[in-house]
N, C-alpha and C positions, 0 to 999 in steps of 0.2 A: 505493500499500500503506499510505504514511503518512497519509493523510487516512483511510482507513478505520480504522485504529486509532486515530486523532483522532476522529472519528464513533463509534465503538464505546465509547470512554473517556469520553466526553459522555453518551452515552446510558446507559451501564451503569456508573459511576464506583466502585461498590462492587465489582465485578470486580476493578479494580486494586489497591484499599484491602485487599481481602481476602487478596491475594497476600503483603502485607508485614505482619509480624508487630508491627512498630513502630508502624505506623499504627494498629493496633488498640488496642494498649497506648497510644498517645497519646489516641487518642479517649477511652478509658476513664477514664484519668486526668483529662482535662477535665470532663467528666460526672460524676465520681465514680461510676463501676458499678465497683465495687470485686467484684461479684460474677463479673462477665465477667473483669476483669482477674485474680483469681483461678484462673479455669479457665486462664491461659496461666502459671503458677505452678507448678515443678516439687513432687514432692511435699514437700520440705523446702527452703525459698528463706532465703538472707542476705538480712536486712533493715537497712538503716544510715541512721539518721534522725540528725541532726546529732552523729555520733561516738558515738552509742549503738547498736551493733550485736548481732546475735544470728541464730543459726539457728532458724528457725520453721516448724512443720508449715502445709500449704497453709490452713487454717482459721483459724490463729492470725495467719500474715500478713496476710490478708484482714482481719482486725480491727484490726491494727495500722495498717494502709496506710490503710482507712476513717477511724479515728479522726485521723491525721494530714492526709488530705486535706478533712474536715469543719472541723479547727480552721484549715487554710490552704487556704480554697477557692481551686479554680483560677481564673484569669483568664483567661489562656492557657497552653498547654503547647504545645512543638511540639520534634521530633528535628532537632538542629543538625548530628550528624556521625555515620557508621554505619563500622562497621569489620567484619574477620573476620581475626582473629589466627592461630586454628590449629583442627584437628580438630575441625569442628563447632561451634565456638564464635563467637558473634557479638557485638559489643557497640553501646553505642549512646550518646550522650550528648545529653541532653536539656534544655531552659531551662524552668524554671517559673516564672512570677507569680502570685502569689496576688491576691485581691481588695483585702489590705493592702499591694500593691506589695511584699511580701517577694521574692527572687528566691532560688530555688534551682536549683543545678545536679542534674541527675538524670542518675546513671548507672545503665545495665541490662544485664547479662551473659545471654545466652541461649544454651542449648546443643539440640543437636539429637537429640531422643529419639526413635525409632521413627518418624521423618517430621514429627514436629512438634515448632516451635521453644517450648522452654518456659524461664522465667525463673527463672535460679539465683541471681541476685542483683538487689537493687534497692536505689539508694542516693540521700538525697535531702542535699544538701549547701548550709547557707546560705551565699548571696555577700555 
């Protein structure tokens, strides 16, 4: 059975990735696909960048994140920790390294809404 799962994951790697919203988010951040990232935002989302924070509608949040990622082009981004504190909420901590070798801790808070995990908060904090 393990061999079958391994074979399936090698032939269809995106199947397993599609099951994990954090992997989709990581790919969208790495590739600056803010339109796809915004599709994972709730209707309003809290964005925090270097201590500046605010609640924004999905479209506004997309512009803010896009501007940040264009200014700080990702060289790499990976999720380093995930957790599930309570009531349909999950969180992750990511590590962003920019082309200028700046490093940001990235915090994500997602909530299950109608069977879809939606971003409630996205935070970039310089290290």
